[in-house]
Z-matrix of the N, CA and C atoms (Angstrom, degrees):
N
C 1 1.456
C 2 1.564 1 108.06
N 3 1.315 2 115.27 1 139.70
C 4 1.466 3 119.64 2 -178.30
C 5 1.491 4 110.05 3 -88.66
N 6 1.303 5 117.74 4 134.93
C 7 1.425 6 124.00 5 -179.74
C 8 1.563 7 109.99 6 -74.27
N 9 1.299 8 115.46 7 142.37
C 10 1.438 9 123.02 8 179.91
C 11 1.501 10 109.08 9 -59.94
N 12 1.354 11 119.54 10 -41.70
C 13 1.480 12 122.27 11 -179.73
C 14 1.529 13 111.46 12 -60.52
N 15 1.348 14 115.72 13 -35.17
C 16 1.493 15 119.04 14 -179.66
C 17 1.520 16 108.16 15 -67.29
N 18 1.263 17 117.88 16 -41.63
C 19 1.496 18 121.59 17 177.60
C 20 1.478 19 111.97 18 -63.01
N 21 1.314 20 117.40 19 -45.11
C 22 1.465 21 121.42 20 -179.90
C 23 1.469 22 110.31 21 -63.09
N 24 1.381 23 118.35 22 -41.74
C 25 1.469 24 121.84 23 -179.03
C 26 1.490 25 109.20 24 -64.73
N 27 1.328 26 119.57 25 -37.70
C 28 1.464 27 125.16 26 178.89
C 29 1.492 28 109.55 27 -64.11
N 30 1.331 29 117.49 28 -52.17
C 31 1.471 30 122.16 29 -179.49
C 32 1.515 31 112.09 30 -58.62
N 33 1.326 32 116.19 31 -42.75
C 34 1.500 33 119.30 32 177.66
C 35 1.493 34 110.53 33 -62.68
N 36 1.341 35 118.35 34 -46.98
C 37 1.490 36 125.02 35 179.29
C 38 1.573 37 110.12 36 -55.80
N 39 1.316 38 114.77 37 -45.77
C 40 1.454 39 119.11 38 -179.28
C 41 1.509 40 112.27 39 -67.93
N 42 1.340 41 115.48 40 -40.45
C 43 1.459 42 120.41 41 178.48
C 44 1.519 43 115.65 42 -64.91
N 45 1.353 44 113.30 43 -33.98
C 46 1.437 45 119.37 44 178.07
C 47 1.503 46 112.27 45 -74.71
N 48 1.309 47 117.04 46 -46.49
C 49 1.463 48 124.54 47 -174.22
C 50 1.506 49 112.95 48 -74.97
N 51 1.351 50 118.76 49 -35.97
C 52 1.464 51 124.41 50 -171.13
C 53 1.497 52 114.00 51 -52.72
N 54 1.403 53 119.14 52 -47.85
C 55 1.434 54 114.50 53 -177.42
C 56 1.492 55 116.24 54 -61.79
N 57 1.312 56 117.59 55 -26.07
C 58 1.471 57 121.01 56 178.35
C 59 1.471 58 114.01 57 -78.09
N 60 1.340 59 116.47 58 -14.18
C 61 1.455 60 121.76 59 175.73
C 62 1.483 61 113.90 60 -95.31
N 63 1.320 62 117.10 61 -14.02
C 64 1.458 63 123.39 62 -175.91
C 65 1.580 64 110.82 63 -86.48
N 66 1.274 65 121.25 64 112.61
C 67 1.449 66 122.30 65 -174.47
C 68 1.590 67 116.32 66 -64.81
N 69 1.372 68 113.77 67 -13.51
C 70 1.487 69 114.82 68 176.19
C 71 1.497 70 108.67 69 -73.68
N 72 1.305 71 122.94 70 -11.35
C 73 1.443 72 123.99 71 177.57
C 74 1.501 73 115.51 72 -91.35
N 75 1.336 74 114.86 73 0.96
C 76 1.486 75 121.16 74 -179.58
C 77 1.521 76 106.97 75 -82.37
N 78 1.284 77 116.95 76 133.82
C 79 1.448 78 121.23 77 177.03
C 80 1.528 79 109.89 78 -64.35
N 81 1.338 80 116.86 79 118.81
C 82 1.427 81 118.73 80 -174.41
C 83 1.503 82 110.65 81 -69.92
N 84 1.351 83 118.88 82 -33.67
C 85 1.420 84 122.82 83 179.72
C 86 1.527 85 109.71 84 -59.09
N 87 1.325 86 117.81 85 -40.87
C 88 1.453 87 121.83 86 178.95
C 89 1.576 88 110.29 87 -64.72
N 90 1.317 89 114.73 88 -37.92
C 91 1.486 90 118.41 89 178.10
C 92 1.527 91 110.00 90 -65.22
N 93 1.313 92 118.26 91 -40.45
C 94 1.449 93 120.94 92 -179.63
C 95 1.522 94 112.50 93 -65.11
N 96 1.353 95 117.23 94 -37.74
C 97 1.437 96 120.15 95 177.30
C 98 1.493 97 110.33 96 -72.71
N 99 1.264 98 120.35 97 -37.36
C 100 1.494 99 121.25 98 178.00
C 101 1.532 100 106.43 99 -59.58
N 102 1.302 101 118.78 100 -45.70
C 103 1.509 102 124.39 101 -177.74
C 104 1.530 103 105.39 102 -62.84
N 105 1.310 104 119.72 103 -48.24
C 106 1.457 105 124.19 104 -178.34
C 107 1.501 106 111.84 105 -55.09
N 108 1.383 107 115.15 106 -44.18
C 109 1.475 108 120.82 107 -178.69
C 110 1.537 109 110.50 108 -61.68
N 111 1.339 110 118.34 109 -31.14
C 112 1.434 111 119.81 110 178.21
C 113 1.529 112 115.04 111 -63.02
N 114 1.364 113 114.38 112 -17.12
C 115 1.440 114 119.71 113 -178.79
C 116 1.507 115 113.33 114 -103.67
N 117 1.288 116 121.20 115 4.62
C 118 1.458 117 120.93 116 176.58
C 119 1.517 118 112.45 117 -57.15
N 120 1.316 119 115.41 118 133.95
C 121 1.436 120 122.63 119 -178.27
C 122 1.543 121 116.29 120 92.85
N 123 1.340 122 115.99 121 -10.58
C 124 1.483 123 120.14 122 177.99
C 125 1.515 124 107.85 123 -70.57
N 126 1.335 125 115.36 124 151.13
C 127 1.480 126 119.06 125 -175.30
C 128 1.502 127 115.59 126 -73.73
N 129 1.309 128 116.22 127 160.34
C 130 1.464 129 122.08 128 170.87
C 131 1.521 130 109.03 129 -83.16
N 132 1.333 131 116.18 130 141.00
C 133 1.466 132 120.71 131 170.51
C 134 1.510 133 111.46 132 154.69
N 135 1.307 134 116.02 133 -172.80
C 136 1.434 135 124.29 134 -178.36
C 137 1.525 136 111.29 135 -119.96
N 138 1.314 137 116.11 136 34.53
C 139 1.470 138 120.12 137 176.74
C 140 1.539 139 107.04 138 -120.57
N 141 1.339 140 112.38 139 173.72
C 142 1.480 141 116.93 140 -175.03
C 143 1.562 142 110.25 141 -58.52
N 144 1.266 143 116.30 142 134.79
C 145 1.485 144 124.57 143 178.32
C 146 1.526 145 113.02 144 78.63
N 147 1.336 146 117.03 145 7.51
C 148 1.435 147 120.49 146 179.21
C 149 1.551 148 109.65 147 -130.45
N 150 1.273 149 118.21 148 155.59
C 151 1.494 150 121.82 149 -178.52
C 152 1.486 151 113.62 150 -139.30
N 153 1.349 152 115.75 151 141.62
C 154 1.466 153 118.18 152 168.24
C 155 1.566 154 103.73 153 -85.87
N 156 1.298 155 115.85 154 179.42
C 157 1.501 156 115.10 155 -170.75
C 158 1.460 157 116.00 156 -66.77
N 159 1.353 158 118.15 157 -45.62
C 160 1.484 159 117.59 158 -179.44
C 161 1.532 160 112.26 159 -74.07
N 162 1.312 161 115.48 160 -27.83
C 163 1.519 162 119.00 161 175.91
C 164 1.527 163 110.10 162 -65.51
N 165 1.344 164 114.22 163 -36.81
C 166 1.448 165 117.57 164 179.72
C 167 1.525 166 111.63 165 -69.07
N 168 1.347 167 116.01 166 -43.13
C 169 1.456 168 119.40 167 177.47
C 170 1.529 169 111.90 168 -61.88
N 171 1.337 170 115.31 169 -43.16
C 172 1.468 171 120.13 170 177.59
C 173 1.525 172 110.57 171 -59.77
N 174 1.335 173 113.62 172 -44.84
C 175 1.546 174 120.61 173 -179.96
C 176 1.532 175 109.55 174 -58.31
N 177 1.323 176 116.43 175 -43.44
C 178 1.482 177 120.78 176 178.97
C 179 1.543 178 112.37 177 -60.42
N 180 1.293 179 114.24 178 -44.26
C 181 1.499 180 117.52 179 178.63
C 182 1.542 181 114.11 180 -67.63
N 183 1.375 182 113.42 181 -33.57
C 184 1.481 183 118.15 182 177.67
C 185 1.489 184 110.53 183 -62.76
N 186 1.360 185 118.64 184 -26.95
C 187 1.440 186 122.83 185 -178.06
C 188 1.570 187 110.56 186 -62.12
N 189 1.357 188 116.38 187 -24.22
C 190 1.407 189 119.51 188 178.18
C 191 1.549 190 113.89 189 -111.01
N 192 1.386 191 111.81 190 19.00
C 193 1.402 192 120.85 191 -179.39
C 194 1.528 193 117.24 192 62.22
N 195 1.346 194 113.62 193 37.69
C 196 1.437 195 119.58 194 177.47
C 197 1.607 196 105.12 195 -118.78
N 198 1.330 197 114.62 196 125.43
C 199 1.416 198 122.65 197 177.49
C 200 1.495 199 111.46 198 -89.82
N 201 1.294 200 116.30 199 129.09
C 202 1.435 201 123.10 200 174.36
C 203 1.480 202 110.23 201 -129.89
N 204 1.345 203 120.07 202 162.14
C 205 1.518 204 120.32 203 178.12
C 206 1.486 205 112.53 204 -63.22
N 207 1.312 206 113.84 205 159.14
C 208 1.453 207 122.23 206 -175.23
C 209 1.533 208 114.68 207 -82.94
N 210 1.334 209 118.18 208 -32.28
C 211 1.439 210 120.54 209 -175.35
C 212 1.560 211 112.30 210 -90.95
N 213 1.349 212 114.51 211 152.25
C 214 1.510 213 120.08 212 177.10
C 215 1.523 214 109.54 213 -57.61
N 216 1.319 215 117.02 214 -44.90
C 217 1.435 216 119.88 215 -177.08
C 218 1.520 217 110.44 216 -59.13
N 219 1.313 218 115.21 217 -51.79
C 220 1.472 219 117.37 218 -179.84
C 221 1.492 220 114.94 219 -65.32
N 222 1.352 221 117.73 220 -30.01
C 223 1.452 222 122.35 221 174.87
C 224 1.538 223 109.31 222 -66.29
N 225 1.326 224 116.28 223 -33.90
C 226 1.453 225 119.68 224 178.61
C 227 1.503 226 116.06 225 -68.14
N 228 1.306 227 116.64 226 -12.65
C 229 1.426 228 121.29 227 179.47
C 230 1.530 229 110.94 228 -108.15
N 231 1.288 230 118.52 229 -10.70
C 232 1.478 231 125.73 230 -174.91
C 233 1.551 232 110.36 231 -80.58
N 234 1.322 233 116.30 232 149.40
C 235 1.473 234 120.93 233 176.63
C 236 1.554 235 107.75 234 71.24
N 237 1.321 236 116.09 235 -150.09
C 238 1.445 237 118.64 236 -178.21
C 239 1.557 238 110.31 237 -127.05
N 240 1.300 239 114.90 238 147.83
C 241 1.415 240 120.48 239 -178.80
C 242 1.565 241 109.37 240 -70.37
N 243 1.317 242 113.97 241 142.13
C 244 1.520 243 120.13 242 173.82
C 245 1.497 244 107.57 243 -133.29
N 246 1.263 245 117.59 244 153.15
C 247 1.486 246 121.24 245 178.20
C 248 1.524 247 110.47 246 -79.84
N 249 1.335 248 116.51 247 168.17
C 250 1.436 249 120.66 248 178.47
C 251 1.495 250 110.83 249 -61.91
N 252 1.389 251 117.19 250 -34.76
C 253 1.417 252 119.36 251 -179.12
C 254 1.502 253 112.21 252 -72.70
N 255 1.382 254 117.90 253 -23.82
C 256 1.453 255 121.39 254 178.57
C 257 1.524 256 112.75 255 -89.88
N 258 1.325 257 120.64 256 -14.20
C 259 1.448 258 119.40 257 -170.40
C 260 1.508 259 109.65 258 -69.80
N 261 1.362 260 110.28 259 153.07
C 262 1.485 261 118.62 260 -177.11
C 263 1.495 262 111.03 261 -146.11
N 264 1.319 263 118.08 262 176.48
C 265 1.437 264 121.63 263 -177.50
C 266 1.571 265 110.91 264 -56.41
N 267 1.301 266 116.92 265 134.14
C 268 1.452 267 123.51 266 -179.64
C 269 1.505 268 114.29 267 94.74
N 270 1.345 269 120.81 268 -13.27
C 271 1.445 270 120.61 269 175.34
C 272 1.446 271 108.67 270 -68.56
N 273 1.328 272 113.91 271 159.08
C 274 1.487 273 121.37 272 175.85
C 275 1.514 274 108.82 273 -92.08
N 276 1.293 275 117.91 274 130.18
C 277 1.485 276 121.82 275 176.30
C 278 1.559 277 105.48 276 -103.02
N 279 1.292 278 115.73 277 136.20
C 280 1.487 279 123.45 278 -171.30
C 281 1.530 280 110.96 279 -120.35
N 282 1.347 281 117.06 280 132.59
C 283 1.408 282 124.84 281 179.47
C 284 1.504 283 109.72 282 -126.92
N 285 1.321 284 117.41 283 165.25
C 286 1.473 285 122.37 284 167.61
C 287 1.572 286 105.65 285 -68.60
N 288 1.332 287 112.80 286 169.62
C 289 1.459 288 115.10 287 169.59
C 290 1.497 289 109.33 288 -75.90
N 291 1.290 290 118.69 289 -160.22
C 292 1.458 291 120.90 290 -177.39
C 293 1.518 292 113.75 291 -64.90
N 294 1.342 293 114.47 292 -23.89
C 295 1.529 294 119.83 293 175.67
C 296 1.508 295 107.27 294 -89.72
N 297 1.291 296 117.70 295 92.22
C 298 1.463 297 124.48 296 -174.76
C 299 1.537 298 112.69 297 -64.24
N 300 1.339 299 118.82 298 -20.14
C 301 1.464 300 118.57 299 -179.46
C 302 1.510 301 112.77 300 -81.72
N 303 1.354 302 117.99 301 -5.02
C 304 1.497 303 118.78 302 -177.23
C 305 1.540 304 111.05 303 -78.11
N 306 1.339 305 116.87 304 -28.08
C 307 1.503 306 121.80 305 -178.15
C 308 1.492 307 113.48 306 59.56
N 309 1.364 308 117.52 307 17.67
C 310 1.471 309 121.95 308 173.95
C 311 1.488 310 106.39 309 -103.37
N 312 1.350 311 118.69 310 139.36
C 313 1.417 312 122.27 311 -178.32
C 314 1.588 313 109.41 312 -62.54
N 315 1.297 314 112.59 313 135.97
C 316 1.457 315 118.18 314 -179.81
C 317 1.540 316 112.63 315 -145.85
N 318 1.278 317 116.53 316 0.69
C 319 1.479 318 121.89 317 -179.38
C 320 1.529 319 109.77 318 -153.81
N 321 1.345 320 115.10 319 139.76
C 322 1.471 321 121.85 320 178.77
C 323 1.491 322 111.15 321 -138.04
N 324 1.323 323 113.72 322 160.06
C 325 1.466 324 119.79 323 178.77
C 326 1.552 325 105.84 324 -153.19
N 327 1.346 326 115.83 325 -177.18
C 328 1.462 327 124.49 326 -178.39
C 329 1.498 328 107.31 327 -114.28
N 330 1.328 329 119.64 328 122.71
C 331 1.431 330 124.21 329 176.58
C 332 1.501 331 108.15 330 -62.58
N 333 1.329 332 121.79 331 127.07
C 334 1.420 333 123.02 332 175.25
C 335 1.511 334 113.05 333 -94.53
N 336 1.321 335 115.57 334 -43.13
C 337 1.464 336 121.38 335 178.56
C 338 1.494 337 109.93 336 -168.92
N 339 1.342 338 116.30 337 164.94
C 340 1.449 339 123.49 338 176.59
C 341 1.496 340 110.85 339 -121.83
N 342 1.269 341 117.29 340 139.43
C 343 1.461 342 119.99 341 176.67
C 344 1.515 343 108.77 342 -138.71
N 345 1.337 344 115.85 343 117.46
C 346 1.530 345 121.05 344 -175.30
C 347 1.481 346 109.46 345 51.95
N 348 1.302 347 119.60 346 -118.68
C 349 1.479 348 122.81 347 -176.57
C 350 1.523 349 112.86 348 -100.16
N 351 1.328 350 117.23 349 21.58
C 352 1.489 351 120.02 350 -175.50
C 353 1.503 352 108.44 351 -124.27
N 354 1.316 353 115.13 352 133.96
C 355 1.467 354 122.53 353 171.25
C 356 1.494 355 110.02 354 -105.20
N 357 1.335 356 117.24 355 124.98
C 358 1.440 357 123.66 356 178.01
C 359 1.499 358 107.29 357 -99.23
N 360 1.304 359 116.80 358 140.88
C 361 1.466 360 121.27 359 -175.03
C 362 1.507 361 111.19 360 -145.58
N 363 1.324 362 116.81 361 158.27
C 364 1.464 363 123.39 362 176.08
C 365 1.543 364 106.07 363 -115.67
N 366 1.263 365 115.28 364 132.27
C 367 1.502 366 121.27 365 -178.17
C 368 1.490 367 109.19 366 -150.78
N 369 1.357 368 114.47 367 170.92
C 370 1.406 369 120.85 368 174.87
C 371 1.540 370 109.99 369 -104.49
N 372 1.353 371 112.50 370 107.73
C 373 1.475 372 123.30 371 -178.43
C 374 1.465 373 109.95 372 -84.23
N 375 1.326 374 119.43 373 133.63
C 376 1.446 375 122.90 374 179.97
C 377 1.570 376 109.17 375 -65.94
N 378 1.259 377 120.03 376 -21.89
C 379 1.455 378 121.30 377 179.01
C 380 1.508 379 115.70 378 -91.57
N 381 1.376 380 118.02 379 -25.41
C 382 1.434 381 118.75 380 -173.34
C 383 1.562 382 113.14 381 -142.89
N 384 1.309 383 119.34 382 13.39
C 385 1.489 384 120.01 383 176.52
C 386 1.524 385 110.80 384 75.40
N 387 1.345 386 112.13 385 -156.97
C 388 1.485 387 118.11 386 -174.39
C 389 1.481 388 107.96 387 -78.03
N 390 1.369 389 113.65 388 129.56
C 391 1.459 390 120.52 389 -173.98
C 392 1.521 391 109.46 390 -160.84
N 393 1.346 392 112.74 391 168.50
C 394 1.459 393 121.36 392 171.66
C 395 1.523 394 109.45 393 -86.48
N 396 1.352 395 113.80 394 146.15
C 397 1.406 396 122.18 395 167.85
C 398 1.515 397 110.40 396 -146.18
N 399 1.329 398 119.24 397 178.65
C 400 1.494 399 122.82 398 -177.23
C 401 1.476 400 108.62 399 -145.70
N 402 1.342 401 114.14 400 160.20
C 403 1.494 402 119.66 401 -173.98
C 404 1.597 403 112.53 402 -81.01
N 405 1.305 404 117.31 403 -5.84
C 406 1.439 405 119.63 404 174.78
C 407 1.564 406 113.28 405 -76.62
N 408 1.334 407 112.06 406 -18.27
C 409 1.507 408 117.72 407 176.32
C 410 1.533 409 106.98 408 -59.85
N 411 1.344 410 117.65 409 129.38
C 412 1.491 411 119.26 410 177.38
C 413 1.442 412 111.92 411 -55.11
N 414 1.337 413 120.71 412 -39.89
C 415 1.468 414 124.56 413 -177.04
C 416 1.576 415 109.60 414 -60.38
N 417 1.333 416 117.66 415 -47.87
C 418 1.451 417 118.40 416 -177.30
C 419 1.529 418 112.55 417 -81.67
N 420 1.320 419 116.96 418 -31.50
C 421 1.496 420 120.75 419 176.97
C 422 1.570 421 111.73 420 -59.52
N 423 1.327 422 114.33 421 -37.33
C 424 1.499 423 115.83 422 -179.71
C 425 1.537 424 112.14 423 -76.67
N 426 1.299 425 118.66 424 -19.66
C 427 1.415 426 122.43 425 -177.41
C 428 1.510 427 116.91 426 -101.99
N 429 1.325 428 117.33 427 -7.01
C 430 1.416 429 123.16 428 -175.44
C 431 1.535 430 112.10 429 -63.10
N 432 1.407 431 115.79 430 125.54
C 433 1.460 432 119.50 431 176.90
C 434 1.554 433 113.33 432 -107.49
N 435 1.302 434 117.18 433 -27.99
C 436 1.488 435 118.70 434 177.40
C 437 1.526 436 112.71 435 158.42
N 438 1.335 437 113.31 436 -159.54
C 439 1.465 438 122.43 437 -174.57
C 440 1.463 439 109.10 438 -139.96
N 441 1.336 440 115.46 439 147.08
C 442 1.459 441 121.45 440 178.29
C 443 1.557 442 108.02 441 -128.17
N 444 1.343 443 114.42 442 136.54
C 445 1.440 444 123.23 443 179.09
C 446 1.555 445 108.25 444 -103.88
N 447 1.312 446 115.82 445 120.15
C 448 1.510 447 121.47 446 -179.99
C 449 1.518 448 110.10 447 -105.14
N 450 1.341 449 115.43 448 -41.63
C 451 1.489 450 120.13 449 -176.87
C 452 1.551 451 107.12 450 -116.81
N 453 1.317 452 114.35 451 153.90
C 454 1.484 453 118.47 452 177.89
C 455 1.434 454 113.57 453 -71.67
């Protein structure tokens, strides 16, 4: 005969451990960033093994089976807008293209993390491929348009 206390211990153990084994409880933003980090140093471009900025962001989201638009402009309209204070790992960061006076989205990246008043992101730079950058850089600070949340 099984003791009631043994059954209760088993149920409690399963109840405590189960959420950590269920992949739906994994932060999808963290998974996107982990995937993005695997591509650091890859070249910029539209050929095999290379990515332009929006293609890279789209590729990162595909890694968690989430389809997003291909162009930076369409990515800038997808999901919901969040403030810089609300942004978190996996959000899309949106910039103007190289002409910062246009105010039209032309460059995107993946937010990796935020620290104090700085947002760090991974993107595909036309000059140096997939790399880290941050919003304190004068170049990116002047071009920043906003952030988009696609996954919770």
